[in-house]
CHARMM-style PDB file with segment names, atoms N, HN, CA, C and O in Angstrom:
ATOM      1  N   MET     1       0.941  -1.356  -0.039  1.00  0.00      PROA
ATOM      2  CA  MET     1      -0.349   0.120  -0.089  1.00  0.00      PROA
ATOM      3  C   MET     1       0.865   1.340   0.081  1.00  0.00      PROA
ATOM      4  O   MET     1       0.772   2.334  -0.641  1.00  0.00      PROA
ATOM      5  N   PHE     2       2.259   1.201   1.280  1.00  0.00      PROA
ATOM      6  HN  PHE     2       2.335   0.394   1.866  1.00  0.00      PROA
ATOM      7  CA  PHE     2       2.945   2.733   0.803  1.00  0.00      PROA
ATOM      8  C   PHE     2       3.905   2.548   0.235  1.00  0.00      PROA
ATOM      9  O   PHE     2       4.180   1.373  -0.008  1.00  0.00      PROA
ATOM     10  N   CYS     3       4.600   3.351  -0.110  1.00  0.00      PROA
ATOM     11  HN  CYS     3       4.377   4.306   0.087  1.00  0.00      PROA
ATOM     12  CA  CYS     3       5.921   2.929  -1.006  1.00  0.00      PROA
ATOM     13  C   CYS     3       6.737   2.760  -0.409  1.00  0.00      PROA
ATOM     14  O   CYS     3       6.865   3.210   0.729  1.00  0.00      PROA
ATOM     15  N   ASP     4       7.924   1.722  -1.283  1.00  0.00      PROA
ATOM     16  HN  ASP     4       7.820   1.357  -2.208  1.00  0.00      PROA
ATOM     17  CA  ASP     4       8.974   0.529  -0.411  1.00  0.00      PROA
ATOM     18  C   ASP     4       9.661   1.955   0.515  1.00  0.00      PROA
ATOM     19  O   ASP     4       9.974   1.860   1.702  1.00  0.00      PROA
ATOM     20  N   ARG     5       9.816   3.324  -0.354  1.00  0.00      PROA
ATOM     21  HN  ARG     5       9.562   3.401  -1.318  1.00  0.00      PROA
ATOM     22  CA  ARG     5      10.555   4.382   0.174  1.00  0.00      PROA
ATOM     23  C   ARG     5      10.821   4.667   1.908  1.00  0.00      PROA
ATOM     24  O   ARG     5      11.714   4.882   2.727  1.00  0.00      PROA
ATOM     25  N   ALA     6       9.282   4.484   1.767  1.00  0.00      PROA
ATOM     26  HN  ALA     6       8.556   4.310   1.101  1.00  0.00      PROA
ATOM     27  CA  ALA     6       8.099   5.144   3.089  1.00  0.00      PROA
ATOM     28  C   ALA     6       8.684   4.324   4.123  1.00  0.00      PROA
ATOM     29  O   ALA     6       8.295   3.214   4.485  1.00  0.00      PROA
ATOM     30  N   LYS     7       9.800   5.085   4.622  1.00  0.00      PROA
ATOM     31  HN  LYS     7      10.117   5.987   4.328  1.00  0.00      PROA
ATOM     32  CA  LYS     7       9.885   3.794   6.544  1.00  0.00      PROA
ATOM     33  C   LYS     7       8.879   4.804   7.271  1.00  0.00      PROA
ATOM     34  O   LYS     7       8.595   5.984   7.066  1.00  0.00      PROA
ATOM     35  N   PHE     8       8.454   3.842   8.217  1.00  0.00      PROA
ATOM     36  HN  PHE     8       8.685   2.883   8.384  1.00  0.00      PROA
ATOM     37  CA  PHE     8       7.370   4.679   9.420  1.00  0.00      PROA
ATOM     38  C   PHE     8       8.249   3.876  10.688  1.00  0.00      PROA
ATOM     39  O   PHE     8       8.682   2.729  10.578  1.00  0.00      PROA
ATOM     40  N   SER     9       8.408   4.757  11.921  1.00  0.00      PROA
ATOM     41  HN  SER     9       8.056   5.689  12.010  1.00  0.00      PROA
ATOM     42  CA  SER     9       9.059   4.375  12.602  1.00  0.00      PROA
ATOM     43  C   SER     9       7.919   3.245  13.726  1.00  0.00      PROA
ATOM     44  O   SER     9       6.710   3.465  13.646  1.00  0.00      PROA
ATOM     45  N   PRO    10       8.391   2.153  14.658  1.00  0.00      PROA
ATOM     46  CA  PRO    10       7.389   1.685  15.097  1.00  0.00      PROA
ATOM     47  C   PRO    10       5.756   2.492  15.840  1.00  0.00      PROA
ATOM     48  O   PRO    10       4.571   2.160  15.820  1.00  0.00      PROA
ATOM     49  N   ARG    11       6.463   3.567  16.386  1.00  0.00      PROA
ATOM     50  HN  ARG    11       7.426   3.837  16.403  1.00  0.00      PROA
ATOM     51  CA  ARG    11       5.844   4.487  16.828  1.00  0.00      PROA
ATOM     52  C   ARG    11       4.346   4.655  16.298  1.00  0.00      PROA
ATOM     53  O   ARG    11       3.207   4.575  16.759  1.00  0.00      PROA
ATOM     54  N   VAL    12       5.210   5.039  14.598  1.00  0.00      PROA
ATOM     55  HN  VAL    12       6.135   5.104  14.224  1.00  0.00      PROA
ATOM     56  CA  VAL    12       4.055   5.592  14.148  1.00  0.00      PROA
ATOM     57  C   VAL    12       2.760   4.321  13.372  1.00  0.00      PROA
ATOM     58  O   VAL    12       1.535   4.413  13.292  1.00  0.00      PROA
ATOM     59  N   ARG    13       3.490   3.474  13.017  1.00  0.00      PROA
ATOM     60  HN  ARG    13       4.485   3.400  13.082  1.00  0.00      PROA
ATOM     61  CA  ARG    13       3.263   2.446  12.217  1.00  0.00      PROA
ATOM     62  C   ARG    13       1.915   1.791  13.201  1.00  0.00      PROA
ATOM     63  O   ARG    13       1.024   1.151  12.643  1.00  0.00      PROA
ATOM     64  N   ASP    14       1.896   2.060  14.831  1.00  0.00      PROA
ATOM     65  HN  ASP    14       2.620   2.581  15.283  1.00  0.00      PROA
ATOM     66  CA  ASP    14       1.629   1.164  15.776  1.00  0.00      PROA
ATOM     67  C   ASP    14       0.474   2.023  16.096  1.00  0.00      PROA
ATOM     68  O   ASP    14      -0.399   1.632  16.872  1.00  0.00      PROA
ATOM     69  N   THR    15       0.434   3.297  15.469  1.00  0.00      PROA
ATOM     70  HN  THR    15       1.143   3.614  14.839  1.00  0.00      PROA
ATOM     71  CA  THR    15      -0.976   4.657  16.422  1.00  0.00      PROA
ATOM     72  C   THR    15      -1.622   5.027  15.279  1.00  0.00      PROA
ATOM     73  O   THR    15      -2.741   5.493  15.494  1.00  0.00      PROA
ATOM     74  N   LEU    16      -1.118   4.947  13.547  1.00  0.00      PROA
ATOM     75  HN  LEU    16      -0.209   4.568  13.373  1.00  0.00      PROA
ATOM     76  CA  LEU    16      -1.937   5.304  12.792  1.00  0.00      PROA
ATOM     77  C   LEU    16      -3.146   4.576  12.304  1.00  0.00      PROA
ATOM     78  O   LEU    16      -3.868   5.066  11.437  1.00  0.00      PROA
ATOM     79  N   PRO    17      -3.357   3.507  12.805  1.00  0.00      PROA
ATOM     80  CA  PRO    17      -4.455   2.937  11.742  1.00  0.00      PROA
ATOM     81  C   PRO    17      -5.869   3.200  13.122  1.00  0.00      PROA
ATOM     82  O   PRO    17      -7.062   3.223  12.819  1.00  0.00      PROA
ATOM     83  N   MET    18      -5.207   3.414  14.973  1.00  0.00      PROA
ATOM     84  HN  MET    18      -4.238   3.395  15.219  1.00  0.00      PROA
ATOM     85  CA  MET    18      -6.281   3.575  16.175  1.00  0.00      PROA
ATOM     86  C   MET    18      -6.349   5.199  15.558  1.00  0.00      PROA
ATOM     87  O   MET    18      -7.333   5.712  16.092  1.00  0.00      PROA
ATOM     88  N   ALA    19      -5.833   5.966  14.854  1.00  0.00      PROA
ATOM     89  HN  ALA    19      -5.034   5.550  14.421  1.00  0.00      PROA
ATOM     90  CA  ALA    19      -5.720   7.931  14.457  1.00  0.00      PROA
ATOM     91  C   ALA    19      -7.305   7.239  13.348  1.00  0.00      PROA
ATOM     92  O   ALA    19      -8.498   7.218  13.650  1.00  0.00      PROA
ATOM     93  N   LEU    20      -6.891   6.964  12.598  1.00  0.00      PROA
ATOM     94  HN  LEU    20      -5.921   6.981  12.353  1.00  0.00      PROA
ATOM     95  CA  LEU    20      -7.681   6.845  11.145  1.00  0.00      PROA
ATOM     96  C   LEU    20      -8.376   5.760  11.540  1.00  0.00      PROA
ATOM     97  O   LEU    20      -8.267   4.844  10.725  1.00  0.00      PROA
ATOM     98  N   LEU    21      -9.254   5.429  12.759  1.00  0.00      PROA
ATOM     99  HN  LEU    21      -9.342   6.173  13.421  1.00  0.00      PROA
ATOM    100  CA  LEU    21      -9.992   4.325  13.046  1.00  0.00      PROA
ATOM    101  C   LEU    21     -10.866   5.698  14.305  1.00  0.00      PROA
ATOM    102  O   LEU    21     -12.013   6.037  14.596  1.00  0.00      PROA
ATOM    103  N   LEU    22     -10.327   5.843  14.451  1.00  0.00      PROA
ATOM    104  HN  LEU    22      -9.395   5.568  14.214  1.00  0.00      PROA
ATOM    105  CA  LEU    22     -11.162   7.362  15.504  1.00  0.00      PROA
ATOM    106  C   LEU    22     -11.387   8.669  15.132  1.00  0.00      PROA
ATOM    107  O   LEU    22     -11.948   9.517  15.826  1.00  0.00      PROA
ATOM    108  N   SER    23     -10.912   8.824  13.953  1.00  0.00      PROA
ATOM    109  HN  SER    23     -10.457   8.135  13.390  1.00  0.00      PROA
ATOM    110  CA  SER    23     -11.232   9.958  12.820  1.00  0.00      PROA
ATOM    111  C   SER    23     -12.623   9.951  12.523  1.00  0.00      PROA
ATOM    112  O   SER    23     -13.540  10.756  12.683  1.00  0.00      PROA
ATOM    113  N   VAL    24     -12.461   8.242  11.807  1.00  0.00      PROA
ATOM    114  HN  VAL    24     -11.716   7.587  11.677  1.00  0.00      PROA
ATOM    115  CA  VAL    24     -13.923   8.060  11.430  1.00  0.00      PROA
ATOM    116  C   VAL    24     -14.972   7.921  12.424  1.00  0.00      PROA
ATOM    117  O   VAL    24     -16.101   8.410  12.365  1.00  0.00      PROA
ATOM    118  N   PHE    25     -14.575   7.342  13.162  1.00  0.00      PROA
ATOM    119  HN  PHE    25     -13.658   6.945  13.210  1.00  0.00      PROA
ATOM    120  CA  PHE    25     -15.943   7.518  13.985  1.00  0.00      PROA
ATOM    121  C   PHE    25     -16.499   8.197  15.099  1.00  0.00      PROA
ATOM    122  O   PHE    25     -17.542   7.911  15.686  1.00  0.00      PROA
ATOM    123  N   TYR    26     -15.380   9.509  15.441  1.00  0.00      PROA
ATOM    124  HN  TYR    26     -14.532   9.742  14.965  1.00  0.00      PROA
ATOM    125  CA  TYR    26     -15.469  10.511  16.294  1.00  0.00      PROA
ATOM    126  C   TYR    26     -15.617  11.820  15.301  1.00  0.00      PROA
ATOM    127  O   TYR    26     -14.792  12.731  15.227  1.00  0.00      PROA
ATOM    128  N   ILE    27     -17.111  11.697  14.394  1.00  0.00      PROA
ATOM    129  HN  ILE    27     -17.781  10.957  14.455  1.00  0.00      PROA
ATOM    130  CA  ILE    27     -17.276  13.339  13.884  1.00  0.00      PROA
ATOM    131  C   ILE    27     -18.031  14.050  14.655  1.00  0.00      PROA
ATOM    132  O   ILE    27     -19.109  13.635  15.080  1.00  0.00      PROA
ATOM    133  N   GLN    28     -17.510  15.287  14.940  1.00  0.00      PROA
ATOM    134  HN  GLN    28     -16.633  15.624  14.595  1.00  0.00      PROA
ATOM    135  CA  GLN    28     -18.328  16.620  15.573  1.00  0.00      PROA
ATOM    136  C   GLN    28     -19.476  17.186  14.774  1.00  0.00      PROA
ATOM    137  O   GLN    28     -19.490  17.210  13.543  1.00  0.00      PROA
ATOM    138  N   PRO    29     -20.307  17.579  15.447  1.00  0.00      PROA
ATOM    139  CA  PRO    29     -21.320  18.612  13.740  1.00  0.00      PROA
ATOM    140  C   PRO    29     -20.862  19.641  14.058  1.00  0.00      PROA
ATOM    141  O   PRO    29     -20.622  20.309  15.063  1.00  0.00      PROA
ATOM    142  N   ALA    30     -20.719  19.673  12.301  1.00  0.00      PROA
ATOM    143  HN  ALA    30     -20.914  19.130  11.484  1.00  0.00      PROA
ATOM    144  CA  ALA    30     -20.405  21.313  11.419  1.00  0.00      PROA
ATOM    145  C   ALA    30     -20.773  22.007  11.690  1.00  0.00      PROA
ATOM    146  O   ALA    30     -21.930  21.749  11.357  1.00  0.00      PROA
ATOM    147  N   SER    31     -20.840  23.506  12.407  1.00  0.00      PROA
ATOM    148  HN  SER    31     -19.900  23.715  12.677  1.00  0.00      PROA
ATOM    149  CA  SER    31     -21.207  24.488  11.912  1.00  0.00      PROA
ATOM    150  C   SER    31     -20.853  25.545  10.938  1.00  0.00      PROA
ATOM    151  O   SER    31     -20.357  26.662  11.086  1.00  0.00      PROA
ATOM    152  N   ALA    32     -21.303  24.786   9.754  1.00  0.00      PROA
ATOM    153  HN  ALA    32     -21.706  23.879   9.634  1.00  0.00      PROA
ATOM    154  CA  ALA    32     -21.043  25.465   8.250  1.00  0.00      PROA
ATOM    155  C   ALA    32     -21.962  26.039   7.745  1.00  0.00      PROA
ATOM    156  O   ALA    32     -22.982  26.150   8.426  1.00  0.00      PROA
ATOM    157  N   TYR    33     -21.945  26.427   6.816  1.00  0.00      PROA
ATOM    158  HN  TYR    33     -21.117  26.337   6.264  1.00  0.00      PROA
ATOM    159  CA  TYR    33     -22.690  27.352   5.873  1.00  0.00      PROA
ATOM    160  C   TYR    33     -23.286  26.744   4.257  1.00  0.00      PROA
ATOM    161  O   TYR    33     -22.544  26.828   3.279  1.00  0.00      PROA
ATOM    162  N   VAL    34     -24.386  26.274   4.169  1.00  0.00      PROA
ATOM    163  HN  VAL    34     -24.989  26.206   4.964  1.00  0.00      PROA
ATOM    164  CA  VAL    34     -24.230  25.598   3.035  1.00  0.00      PROA
ATOM    165  C   VAL    34     -24.971  26.983   1.757  1.00  0.00      PROA
ATOM    166  O   VAL    34     -26.071  27.529   1.674  1.00  0.00      PROA
ATOM    167  N   ASP    35     -23.838  27.074   1.056  1.00  0.00      PROA
ATOM    168  HN  ASP    35     -22.944  26.631   1.123  1.00  0.00      PROA
ATOM    169  CA  ASP    35     -24.058  27.973  -0.153  1.00  0.00      PROA
ATOM    170  C   ASP    35     -25.369  27.569  -1.363  1.00  0.00      PROA
ATOM    171  O   ASP    35     -25.271  26.510  -1.983  1.00  0.00      PROA
ATOM    172  N   PRO    36     -26.480  28.447  -1.595  1.00  0.00      PROA
ATOM    173  CA  PRO    36     -27.402  28.020  -2.446  1.00  0.00      PROA
ATOM    174  C   PRO    36     -27.292  27.711  -3.415  1.00  0.00      PROA
ATOM    175  O   PRO    36     -28.229  27.157  -3.991  1.00  0.00      PROA
ATOM    176  N   SER    37     -25.966  27.956  -4.089  1.00  0.00      PROA
ATOM    177  HN  SER    37     -25.205  28.406  -3.621  1.00  0.00      PROA
ATOM    178  CA  SER    37     -25.815  27.179  -5.703  1.00  0.00      PROA
ATOM    179  C   SER    37     -25.000  25.339  -5.289  1.00  0.00      PROA
ATOM    180  O   SER    37     -24.510  24.618  -6.158  1.00  0.00      PROA
ATOM    181  N   THR    38     -25.067  25.037  -4.002  1.00  0.00      PROA
ATOM    182  HN  THR    38     -25.465  25.623  -3.296  1.00  0.00      PROA
ATOM    183  CA  THR    38     -24.664  24.067  -3.853  1.00  0.00      PROA
ATOM    184  C   THR    38     -26.057  22.533  -4.332  1.00  0.00      PROA
ATOM    185  O   THR    38     -25.844  21.578  -5.080  1.00  0.00      PROA
ATOM    186  N   GLY    39     -27.297  22.842  -3.602  1.00  0.00      PROA
ATOM    187  HN  GLY    39     -27.470  23.617  -2.995  1.00  0.00      PROA
ATOM    188  CA  GLY    39     -27.741  22.344  -4.350  1.00  0.00      PROA
ATOM    189  C   GLY    39     -27.977  22.121  -6.008  1.00  0.00      PROA
ATOM    190  O   GLY    39     -27.887  20.938  -6.339  1.00  0.00      PROA
ATOM    191  N   SER    40     -28.223  22.937  -6.949  1.00  0.00      PROA
ATOM    192  HN  SER    40     -28.295  23.897  -6.681  1.00  0.00      PROA
ATOM    193  CA  SER    40     -27.901  23.195  -8.110  1.00  0.00      PROA
ATOM    194  C   SER    40     -26.342  22.348  -8.731  1.00  0.00      PROA
ATOM    195  O   SER    40     -26.210  21.754  -9.801  1.00  0.00      PROA
ATOM    196  N   TYR    41     -25.596  22.501  -7.941  1.00  0.00      PROA
ATOM    197  HN  TYR    41     -25.704  22.984  -7.072  1.00  0.00      PROA
ATOM    198  CA  TYR    41     -24.421  21.386  -8.206  1.00  0.00      PROA
ATOM    199  C   TYR    41     -24.804  20.095  -8.474  1.00  0.00      PROA
ATOM    200  O   TYR    41     -24.634  19.357  -9.444  1.00  0.00      PROA
ATOM    201  N   MET    42     -25.394  19.965  -7.343  1.00  0.00      PROA
ATOM    202  HN  MET    42     -25.532  20.565  -6.555  1.00  0.00      PROA
ATOM    203  CA  MET    42     -25.963  18.259  -6.683  1.00  0.00      PROA
ATOM    204  C   MET    42     -26.761  17.861  -7.766  1.00  0.00      PROA
ATOM    205  O   MET    42     -26.740  16.650  -7.991  1.00  0.00      PROA
ATOM    206  N   LEU    43     -27.550  18.646  -8.593  1.00  0.00      PROA
ATOM    207  HN  LEU    43     -27.567  19.629  -8.410  1.00  0.00      PROA
ATOM    208  CA  LEU    43     -28.482  18.446  -8.605  1.00  0.00      PROA
ATOM    209  C   LEU    43     -27.952  18.022 -10.350  1.00  0.00      PROA
ATOM    210  O   LEU    43     -28.544  17.145 -10.979  1.00  0.00      PROA
ATOM    211  N   GLN    44     -26.861  18.745 -10.894  1.00  0.00      PROA
ATOM    212  HN  GLN    44     -26.380  19.457 -10.382  1.00  0.00      PROA
ATOM    213  CA  GLN    44     -25.987  18.668 -12.213  1.00  0.00      PROA
ATOM    214  C   GLN    44     -25.263  17.107 -11.451  1.00  0.00      PROA
ATOM    215  O   GLN    44     -25.971  16.166 -11.811  1.00  0.00      PROA
ATOM    216  N   LEU    45     -24.321  16.714 -10.716  1.00  0.00      PROA
ATOM    217  HN  LEU    45     -23.746  17.478 -10.423  1.00  0.00      PROA
ATOM    218  CA  LEU    45     -23.856  15.719 -10.428  1.00  0.00      PROA
ATOM    219  C   LEU    45     -24.803  14.677 -11.153  1.00  0.00      PROA
ATOM    220  O   LEU    45     -24.748  14.211 -12.291  1.00  0.00      PROA
ATOM    221  N   ALA    46     -25.684  14.472 -10.122  1.00  0.00      PROA
ATOM    222  HN  ALA    46     -25.729  14.851  -9.197  1.00  0.00      PROA
ATOM    223  CA  ALA    46     -27.155  13.412  -9.774  1.00  0.00      PROA
ATOM    224  C   ALA    46     -27.333  13.176 -11.585  1.00  0.00      PROA
ATOM    225  O   ALA    46     -27.011  12.194 -12.253  1.00  0.00      PROA
ATOM    226  N   MET    47     -28.001  14.550 -12.049  1.00  0.00      PROA
ATOM    227  HN  MET    47     -28.263  15.348 -11.506  1.00  0.00      PROA
ATOM    228  CA  MET    47     -28.501  14.350 -13.143  1.00  0.00      PROA
ATOM    229  C   MET    47     -27.076  13.664 -14.686  1.00  0.00      PROA
ATOM    230  O   MET    47     -27.654  13.085 -15.606  1.00  0.00      PROA
ATOM    231  N   GLY    48     -26.080  13.727 -14.788  1.00  0.00      PROA
ATOM    232  HN  GLY    48     -25.610  14.197 -14.041  1.00  0.00      PROA
ATOM    233  CA  GLY    48     -24.899  13.868 -15.440  1.00  0.00      PROA
ATOM    234  C   GLY    48     -24.544  11.972 -14.731  1.00  0.00      PROA
ATOM    235  O   GLY    48     -24.602  10.842 -15.217  1.00  0.00      PROA
ATOM    236  N   PHE    49     -24.382  12.241 -14.115  1.00  0.00      PROA
ATOM    237  HN  PHE    49     -24.335  13.159 -13.720  1.00  0.00      PROA
ATOM    238  CA  PHE    49     -24.490  10.314 -13.384  1.00  0.00      PROA
ATOM    239  C   PHE    49     -25.760   9.584 -14.092  1.00  0.00      PROA
ATOM    240  O   PHE    49     -25.615   8.819 -15.045  1.00  0.00      PROA
ATOM    241  N   LEU    50     -26.810   9.853 -13.616  1.00  0.00      PROA
ATOM    242  HN  LEU    50     -26.928  10.475 -12.842  1.00  0.00      PROA
ATOM    243  CA  LEU    50     -28.251   9.629 -14.002  1.00  0.00      PROA
ATOM    244  C   LEU    50     -27.694   9.251 -15.760  1.00  0.00      PROA
ATOM    245  O   LEU    50     -27.676   8.085 -16.152  1.00  0.00      PROA
ATOM    246  N   PHE    51     -27.399  10.071 -16.397  1.00  0.00      PROA
ATOM    247  HN  PHE    51     -27.414  11.019 -16.079  1.00  0.00      PROA
ATOM    248  CA  PHE    51     -27.255  10.552 -18.224  1.00  0.00      PROA
ATOM    249  C   PHE    51     -26.370   9.517 -18.800  1.00  0.00      PROA
ATOM    250  O   PHE    51     -26.586   8.814 -19.787  1.00  0.00      PROA
ATOM    251  N   GLY    52     -24.742   9.553 -17.571  1.00  0.00      PROA
ATOM    252  HN  GLY    52     -24.567  10.124 -16.769  1.00  0.00      PROA
ATOM    253  CA  GLY    52     -24.097   8.669 -17.969  1.00  0.00      PROA
ATOM    254  C   GLY    52     -24.152   7.562 -17.912  1.00  0.00      PROA
ATOM    255  O   GLY    52     -23.564   6.901 -18.768  1.00  0.00      PROA
ATOM    256  N   ALA    53     -24.817   6.985 -16.967  1.00  0.00      PROA
ATOM    257  HN  ALA    53     -25.294   7.522 -16.271  1.00  0.00      PROA
ATOM    258  CA  ALA    53     -25.152   5.721 -16.431  1.00  0.00      PROA
ATOM    259  C   ALA    53     -26.295   5.009 -17.535  1.00  0.00      PROA
ATOM    260  O   ALA    53     -26.353   3.781 -17.591  1.00  0.00      PROA
ATOM    261  N   MET    54     -27.035   5.710 -18.251  1.00  0.00      PROA
ATOM    262  HN  MET    54     -26.988   6.708 -18.206  1.00  0.00      PROA
ATOM    263  CA  MET    54     -28.026   5.292 -19.397  1.00  0.00      PROA
ATOM    264  C   MET    54     -27.463   5.303 -20.497  1.00  0.00      PROA
ATOM    265  O   MET    54     -27.746   4.359 -21.235  1.00  0.00      PROA
ATOM    266  N   PHE    55     -26.432   6.392 -21.038  1.00  0.00      PROA
ATOM    267  HN  PHE    55     -26.203   7.159 -20.438  1.00  0.00      PROA
ATOM    268  CA  PHE    55     -25.650   5.719 -22.197  1.00  0.00      PROA
ATOM    269  C   PHE    55     -24.625   4.603 -22.076  1.00  0.00      PROA
ATOM    270  O   PHE    55     -24.234   3.956 -23.047  1.00  0.00      PROA
ATOM    271  N   THR    56     -24.053   4.343 -20.348  1.00  0.00      PROA
ATOM    272  HN  THR    56     -24.371   4.869 -19.559  1.00  0.00      PROA
ATOM    273  CA  THR    56     -23.416   2.406 -21.110  1.00  0.00      PROA
ATOM    274  C   THR    56     -24.194   1.769 -20.967  1.00  0.00      PROA
ATOM    275  O   THR    56     -24.087   0.643 -21.453  1.00  0.00      PROA
ATOM    276  N   VAL    57     -25.215   2.068 -20.341  1.00  0.00      PROA
ATOM    277  HN  VAL    57     -25.302   2.983 -19.946  1.00  0.00      PROA
ATOM    278  CA  VAL    57     -26.308   0.867 -20.771  1.00  0.00      PROA
ATOM    279  C   VAL    57     -26.740   0.924 -21.878  1.00  0.00      PROA
ATOM    280  O   VAL    57     -27.161  -0.165 -22.267  1.00  0.00      PROA
ATOM    281  N   LYS    58     -26.854   1.967 -22.790  1.00  0.00      PROA
ATOM    282  HN  LYS    58     -26.512   2.852 -22.474  1.00  0.00      PROA
ATOM    283  CA  LYS    58     -27.631   2.129 -24.527  1.00  0.00      PROA
ATOM    284  C   LYS    58     -26.515   1.164 -25.034  1.00  0.00      PROA
ATOM    285  O   LYS    58     -26.564   0.094 -25.640  1.00  0.00      PROA
ATOM    286  N   ALA    59     -25.206   2.148 -24.435  1.00  0.00      PROA
ATOM    287  HN  ALA    59     -25.166   3.018 -23.943  1.00  0.00      PROA
ATOM    288  CA  ALA    59     -23.972   1.233 -25.845  1.00  0.00      PROA
ATOM    289  C   ALA    59     -23.978  -0.272 -25.234  1.00  0.00      PROA
ATOM    290  O   ALA    59     -23.759  -1.045 -26.167  1.00  0.00      PROA
ATOM    291  N   LEU    60     -24.150  -0.984 -23.990  1.00  0.00      PROA
ATOM    292  HN  LEU    60     -24.328  -0.356 -23.232  1.00  0.00      PROA
ATOM    293  CA  LEU    60     -23.537  -2.120 -23.563  1.00  0.00      PROA
ATOM    294  C   LEU    60     -24.759  -2.847 -24.628  1.00  0.00      PROA
ATOM    295  O   LEU    60     -24.251  -3.156 -25.706  1.00  0.00      PROA
ATOM    296  N   LEU    61     -25.769  -3.069 -24.565  1.00  0.00      PROA
ATOM    297  HN  LEU    61     -26.182  -2.818 -23.690  1.00  0.00      PROA
ATOM    298  CA  LEU    61     -27.249  -3.140 -25.040  1.00  0.00      PROA
ATOM    299  C   LEU    61     -26.553  -3.444 -26.462  1.00  0.00      PROA
ATOM    300  O   LEU    61     -26.446  -4.522 -27.047  1.00  0.00      PROA
ATOM    301  N   LYS    62     -26.045  -1.960 -26.894  1.00  0.00      PROA
ATOM    302  HN  LYS    62     -26.132  -1.084 -26.419  1.00  0.00      PROA
ATOM    303  CA  LYS    62     -25.927  -2.267 -28.755  1.00  0.00      PROA
ATOM    304  C   LYS    62     -24.901  -3.206 -28.920  1.00  0.00      PROA
ATOM    305  O   LYS    62     -24.797  -3.938 -29.905  1.00  0.00      PROA
ATOM    306  N   ARG    63     -23.833  -3.180 -27.569  1.00  0.00      PROA
ATOM    307  HN  ARG    63     -23.917  -2.586 -26.769  1.00  0.00      PROA
ATOM    308  CA  ARG    63     -22.810  -4.093 -28.537  1.00  0.00      PROA
ATOM    309  C   ARG    63     -23.282  -5.502 -28.325  1.00  0.00      PROA
ATOM    310  O   ARG    63     -23.111  -6.329 -29.221  1.00  0.00      PROA
ATOM    311  N   LEU    64     -23.910  -5.849 -27.111  1.00  0.00      PROA
ATOM    312  HN  LEU    64     -24.049  -5.177 -26.384  1.00  0.00      PROA
ATOM    313  CA  LEU    64     -24.451  -7.213 -26.915  1.00  0.00      PROA
ATOM    314  C   LEU    64     -25.613  -7.253 -28.272  1.00  0.00      PROA
ATOM    315  O   LEU    64     -25.839  -8.375 -28.724  1.00  0.00      PROA
ATOM    316  N   SER    65     -26.177  -6.330 -28.773  1.00  0.00      PROA
ATOM    317  HN  SER    65     -25.994  -5.418 -28.406  1.00  0.00      PROA
ATOM    318  CA  SER    65     -27.549  -6.739 -29.415  1.00  0.00      PROA
ATOM    319  C   SER    65     -26.347  -7.311 -31.157  1.00  0.00      PROA
ATOM    320  O   SER    65     -26.469  -8.479 -31.527  1.00  0.00      PROA
ATOM    321  N   LEU    66     -25.470  -6.472 -31.868  1.00  0.00      PROA
ATOM    322  HN  LEU    66     -25.371  -5.523 -31.568  1.00  0.00      PROA
ATOM    323  CA  LEU    66     -24.845  -6.434 -32.479  1.00  0.00      PROA
ATOM    324  C   LEU    66     -23.909  -7.919 -32.485  1.00  0.00      PROA
ATOM    325  O   LEU    66     -24.008  -8.639 -33.478  1.00  0.00      PROA
ATOM    326  N   LYS    67     -23.076  -8.303 -31.429  1.00  0.00      PROA
ATOM    327  HN  LYS    67     -22.995  -7.718 -30.622  1.00  0.00      PROA
ATOM    328  CA  LYS    67     -22.484  -9.641 -31.213  1.00  0.00      PROA
ATOM    329  C   LYS    67     -23.686 -10.575 -31.240  1.00  0.00      PROA
ATOM    330  O   LYS    67     -23.337 -11.711 -30.919  1.00  0.00      PROA
ATOM    331  N   ARG    68     -24.650 -10.503 -31.444  1.00  0.00      PROA
ATOM    332  HN  ARG    68     -24.933  -9.580 -31.705  1.00  0.00      PROA
ATOM    333  CA  ARG    68     -25.462 -11.751 -31.658  1.00  0.00      PROA
ATOM    334  C   ARG    68     -25.659 -11.620 -32.916  1.00  0.00      PROA
ATOM    335  O   ARG    68     -25.476 -12.738 -33.399  1.00  0.00      PROA
ATOM    336  N   SER    69     -25.989 -10.725 -33.905  1.00  0.00      PROA
ATOM    337  HN  SER    69     -26.138  -9.817 -33.512  1.00  0.00      PROA
ATOM    338  CA  SER    69     -26.780 -10.528 -34.563  1.00  0.00      PROA
ATOM    339  C   SER    69     -25.699 -11.154 -35.587  1.00  0.00      PROA
ATOM    340  O   SER    69     -26.018 -11.718 -36.634  1.00  0.00      PROA
ATOM    341  N   VAL    70     -24.164 -10.946 -35.063  1.00  0.00      PROA
ATOM    342  HN  VAL    70     -23.904 -10.488 -34.213  1.00  0.00      PROA
ATOM    343  CA  VAL    70     -23.225 -11.725 -36.377  1.00  0.00      PROA
ATOM    344  C   VAL    70     -23.055 -12.935 -35.599  1.00  0.00      PROA
ATOM    345  O   VAL    70     -22.455 -13.756 -36.293  1.00  0.00      PROA
ATOM    346  N   ARG    71     -23.406 -13.521 -34.128  1.00  0.00      PROA
ATOM    347  HN  ARG    71     -23.893 -12.854 -33.565  1.00  0.00      PROA
ATOM    348  CA  ARG    71     -23.284 -15.004 -34.406  1.00  0.00      PROA
ATOM    349  C   ARG    71     -24.636 -15.652 -34.836  1.00  0.00      PROA
ATOM    350  O   ARG    71     -24.750 -16.821 -34.468  1.00  0.00      PROA
ATOM    351  N   ARG    72     -25.355 -15.297 -35.319  1.00  0.00      PROA
ATOM    352  HN  ARG    72     -25.262 -14.347 -35.617  1.00  0.00      PROA
ATOM    353  CA  ARG    72     -26.468 -15.685 -36.366  1.00  0.00      PROA
ATOM    354  C   ARG    72     -25.880 -15.662 -37.547  1.00  0.00      PROA
ATOM    355  O   ARG    72     -25.579 -16.771 -37.987  1.00  0.00      PROA
ATOM    356  N   ASP    73     -25.652 -14.848 -38.124  1.00  0.00      PROA
ATOM    357  HN  ASP    73     -25.896 -13.947 -37.766  1.00  0.00      PROA
ATOM    358  CA  ASP    73     -25.625 -15.057 -39.628  1.00  0.00      PROA
ATOM    359  C   ASP    73     -24.697 -16.199 -40.108  1.00  0.00      PROA
ATOM    360  OT1 ASP    73     -24.601 -16.454 -41.309  1.00  0.00      PROA
TER     361      ASP     73
END
């Protein structure tokens, strides 16, 4: 996982997993402001994902139908 050149002391190597585990499970509530344009950005991401998935499925189905038509001939 780590580069061969990266040498960690035994102390760091032993405490790093525990620090990562605590940082994941010890989440404090954030007092943050959400910009109104964030909603439109999230909508754009969702639509991009949806249309990308639809295109991928369409291309896959087209490729499969072409392979089936070649086999039958």
